[in-house]
C-alpha positions as YAML, in Angstrom:
chain: A
units: angstrom
residues:
- id: 1
  name: ALA
  ca: [-53.23, 113.91, 159.66]
- id: 2
  name: GLU
  ca: [-55.50, 116.34, 161.49]
- id: 3
  name: GLY
  ca: [-58.64, 114.41, 160.29]
- id: 4
  name: ARG
  ca: [-57.32, 111.07, 161.57]
- id: 5
  name: GLY
  ca: [-56.84, 112.48, 164.98]
- id: 6
  name: ARG
  ca: [-60.38, 113.45, 165.19]
- id: 7
  name: ILE
  ca: [-61.48, 109.92, 164.39]
- id: 8
  name: ARG
  ca: [-59.25, 108.48, 167.21]
- id: 9
  name: ASP
  ca: [-60.89, 110.97, 169.65]
- id: 10
  name: MET
  ca: [-64.43, 109.76, 168.84]
- id: 11
  name: THR
  ca: [-66.30, 108.08, 171.54]
- id: 12
  name: THR
  ca: [-69.11, 105.51, 171.92]
- id: 13
  name: GLN
  ca: [-70.60, 107.41, 174.95]
- id: 14
  name: GLY
  ca: [-74.33, 107.77, 174.61]
- id: 15
  name: PHE
  ca: [-74.66, 104.89, 171.95]
- id: 16
  name: THR
  ca: [-78.15, 103.24, 172.32]
- id: 17
  name: VAL
  ca: [-80.29, 100.86, 170.49]
- id: 18
  name: SER
  ca: [-83.96, 100.33, 170.91]
- id: 19
  name: HIS
  ca: [-85.75, 97.06, 169.75]
- id: 20
  name: LEU
  ca: [-89.50, 96.89, 169.34]
- id: 21
  name: ARG
  ca: [-89.34, 93.34, 170.74]
- id: 22
  name: ASP
  ca: [-88.08, 94.68, 174.03]
- id: 23
  name: ALA
  ca: [-90.10, 97.85, 174.02]
- id: 24
  name: GLY
  ca: [-92.90, 98.91, 176.34]
- id: 25
  name: PHE
  ca: [-95.43, 101.67, 175.85]
- id: 26
  name: GLU
  ca: [-96.60, 103.90, 178.60]
- id: 27
  name: ARG
  ca: [-99.14, 106.71, 179.03]
- id: 28
  name: GLY
  ca: [-97.57, 110.06, 178.81]
- id: 29
  name: LEU
  ca: [-98.18, 113.81, 178.03]
- id: 30
  name: ARG
  ca: [-101.61, 113.01, 176.50]
- id: 31
  name: SER
  ca: [-103.78, 110.53, 178.20]
- id: 32
  name: TYR
  ca: [-105.10, 109.26, 174.82]
- id: 33
  name: PHE
  ca: [-101.70, 108.30, 173.52]
- id: 34
  name: GLU
  ca: [-99.07, 105.76, 174.59]
- id: 35
  name: TYR
  ca: [-95.35, 106.54, 174.37]
- id: 36
  name: ARG
  ca: [-92.39, 104.24, 173.61]
- id: 37
  name: ASP
  ca: [-89.21, 105.91, 174.87]
- id: 38
  name: LEU
  ca: [-86.38, 105.31, 172.30]
- id: 39
  name: GLY
  ca: [-83.68, 106.09, 174.95]
- id: 40
  name: ILE
  ca: [-82.43, 109.11, 173.14]
- id: 41
  name: ALA
  ca: [-82.93, 111.53, 176.06]
- id: 42
  name: GLN
  ca: [-80.69, 109.50, 178.38]
- id: 43
  name: ALA
  ca: [-78.18, 109.10, 175.47]
- id: 44
  name: THR
  ca: [-78.01, 112.73, 174.73]
- id: 45
  name: GLU
  ca: [-78.08, 113.92, 178.46]
- id: 46
  name: GLY
  ca: [-81.51, 115.44, 177.84]
- id: 47
  name: ARG
  ca: [-80.63, 117.38, 174.71]
- id: 48
  name: VAL
  ca: [-83.05, 115.41, 172.53]
- id: 49
  name: VAL
  ca: [-86.00, 113.08, 173.15]
- id: 50
  name: ALA
  ca: [-87.39, 110.64, 170.61]
- id: 51
  name: HIS
  ca: [-90.43, 108.31, 171.03]
- id: 52
  name: VAL
  ca: [-92.95, 106.37, 169.14]
- id: 53
  name: ILE
  ca: [-96.50, 107.53, 169.90]
- id: 54
  name: ARG
  ca: [-99.68, 105.38, 169.42]
- id: 55
  name: ALA
  ca: [-103.23, 105.66, 170.17]
- id: 56
  name: ALA
  ca: [-104.27, 104.29, 173.47]
- id: 57
  name: ALA
  ca: [-107.18, 101.85, 173.10]
- id: 58
  name: GLY
  ca: [-110.62, 103.09, 174.27]
- id: 59
  name: THR
  ca: [-109.62, 106.69, 174.64]
- id: 60
  name: GLU
  ca: [-110.58, 109.81, 172.64]
- id: 61
  name: CYS
  ca: [-108.55, 112.99, 172.08]
- id: 62
  name: SER
  ca: [-109.37, 116.04, 174.05]
- id: 63
  name: GLY
  ca: [-108.41, 118.67, 171.31]
- id: 64
  name: GLN
  ca: [-107.04, 121.06, 174.09]
- id: 65
  name: ALA
  ca: [-105.15, 123.95, 172.26]
- id: 66
  name: HIS
  ca: [-101.63, 124.10, 173.60]
- id: 67
  name: LEU
  ca: [-98.08, 124.90, 172.64]
- id: 68
  name: HIS
  ca: [-94.58, 123.30, 173.52]
- id: 69
  name: HIS
  ca: [-91.60, 125.20, 174.65]
- id: 70
  name: THR
  ca: [-89.09, 123.57, 172.35]
- id: 71
  name: THR
  ca: [-86.18, 124.47, 170.11]
- id: 72
  name: PHE
  ca: [-87.06, 121.60, 167.59]
- id: 73
  name: GLN
  ca: [-90.12, 119.39, 167.02]
- id: 74
  name: MET
  ca: [-90.64, 116.91, 164.30]
- id: 75
  name: VAL
  ca: [-93.43, 114.37, 163.85]
- id: 76
  name: TYR
  ca: [-93.19, 111.53, 161.23]
- id: 77
  name: VAL
  ca: [-96.38, 109.45, 160.74]
- id: 78
  name: LEU
  ca: [-95.55, 105.80, 160.50]
- id: 79
  name: LYS
  ca: [-99.13, 104.50, 160.31]
- id: 80
  name: GLY
  ca: [-102.74, 105.84, 160.16]
- id: 81
  name: TRP
  ca: [-103.57, 109.41, 160.07]
- id: 82
  name: ILE
  ca: [-103.86, 112.42, 162.49]
- id: 83
  name: GLU
  ca: [-105.41, 115.88, 162.00]
- id: 84
  name: PHE
  ca: [-104.17, 119.09, 163.73]
- id: 85
  name: ASP
  ca: [-105.41, 122.66, 163.69]
- id: 86
  name: TYR
  ca: [-102.17, 124.72, 163.64]
- id: 87
  name: GLU
  ca: [-101.78, 128.49, 164.40]
- id: 88
  name: GLY
  ca: [-101.71, 130.38, 161.07]
- id: 89
  name: GLN
  ca: [-101.93, 127.12, 159.07]
- id: 90
  name: GLY
  ca: [-105.48, 125.86, 159.76]
- id: 91
  name: VAL
  ca: [-106.30, 122.18, 159.62]
- id: 92
  name: VAL
  ca: [-103.46, 119.81, 158.43]
- id: 93
  name: ARG
  ca: [-104.08, 116.13, 157.84]
- id: 94
  name: LEU
  ca: [-100.98, 114.01, 158.25]
- id: 95
  name: GLU
  ca: [-101.03, 110.35, 156.88]
- id: 96
  name: ALA
  ca: [-98.53, 107.58, 156.79]
- id: 97
  name: GLY
  ca: [-95.28, 109.03, 155.22]
- id: 98
  name: SER
  ca: [-96.16, 112.78, 156.22]
- id: 99
  name: CYS
  ca: [-93.59, 114.70, 158.23]
- id: 100
  name: VAL
  ca: [-94.21, 117.99, 159.89]
- id: 101
  name: PHE
  ca: [-91.82, 120.35, 161.67]
- id: 102
  name: GLN
  ca: [-93.58, 122.22, 164.36]
- id: 103
  name: PRO
  ca: [-91.82, 125.60, 164.99]
- id: 104
  name: PRO
  ca: [-91.08, 126.38, 168.69]
- id: 105
  name: SER
  ca: [-94.28, 127.56, 170.57]
- id: 106
  name: ILE
  ca: [-96.68, 127.24, 167.57]
- id: 107
  name: ARG
  ca: [-100.10, 126.93, 168.88]
- id: 108
  name: HIS
  ca: [-102.05, 123.72, 167.91]
- id: 109
  name: ARG
  ca: [-104.58, 121.22, 168.87]
- id: 110
  name: GLU
  ca: [-105.44, 117.76, 167.65]
- id: 111
  name: ILE
  ca: [-108.77, 117.33, 165.89]
- id: 112
  name: GLY
  ca: [-108.71, 113.57, 165.69]
- id: 113
  name: HIS
  ca: [-106.67, 110.47, 164.63]
- id: 114
  name: SER
  ca: [-107.33, 106.87, 163.46]
- id: 115
  name: ALA
  ca: [-107.37, 103.97, 165.98]
- id: 116
  name: ASP
  ca: [-104.05, 102.75, 164.35]
- id: 117
  name: ILE
  ca: [-102.07, 106.00, 164.41]
- id: 118
  name: GLU
  ca: [-98.39, 105.55, 165.06]
- id: 119
  name: MET
  ca: [-95.84, 108.43, 164.96]
- id: 120
  name: LEU
  ca: [-92.20, 109.06, 165.50]
- id: 121
  name: GLU
  ca: [-91.56, 112.33, 167.35]
- id: 122
  name: VAL
  ca: [-88.28, 113.92, 167.92]
- id: 123
  name: VAL
  ca: [-88.09, 117.05, 170.20]
- id: 124
  name: MET
  ca: [-85.43, 119.26, 171.62]
- id: 125
  name: PRO
  ca: [-84.93, 119.72, 174.52]
- id: 126
  name: ALA
  ca: [-85.99, 116.50, 176.14]
- id: 127
  name: GLY
  ca: [-87.45, 118.12, 179.08]
- id: 128
  name: PHE
  ca: [-89.61, 120.66, 177.23]
- id: 129
  name: ALA
  ca: [-92.74, 122.22, 178.86]
- id: 130
  name: THR
  ca: [-96.21, 122.21, 177.39]
- id: 131
  name: GLU
  ca: [-98.61, 124.96, 178.05]
- id: 132
  name: ASP
  ca: [-102.42, 124.86, 177.54]
- id: 133
  name: VAL
  ca: [-103.85, 128.00, 175.73]
- id: 134
  name: ASP
  ca: [-107.33, 129.19, 175.16]
- id: 135
  name: ARG
  ca: [-107.38, 128.76, 171.31]
- id: 136
  name: VAL
  ca: [-105.02, 128.04, 168.35]
- id: 137
  name: ASN
  ca: [-105.30, 131.51, 166.92]
- id: 138
  name: PRO
  ca: [-104.81, 134.10, 169.41]
...
């Protein structure tokens, strides 16, 4: 009986669907990427953000070392490849089907990416801060 009560108390608040056919990509945190907001930040009241990231045509990555003040960050490569230099890990190449969990505040920098790179990124919290640093390995 107790389990059934919980089901009745469930809500659809925050339910969201994002379709590619209706989507737009905008420049965001990095000028050489375009971001498609999946509506998760609004649906979760800022607890989580999810977006699809792709290369912005005619731009090159800057490779600036930085870190993000997060509690969770995951990147899944949908198409193409990207290389990062991670603090304590060295150079890591991610290709279609690769997934990386970036621990909170890990220093990293992008080395390069393919013109067709496309990634899904999920981060907590939605309003995380990014801090530029001098180098990947302090």
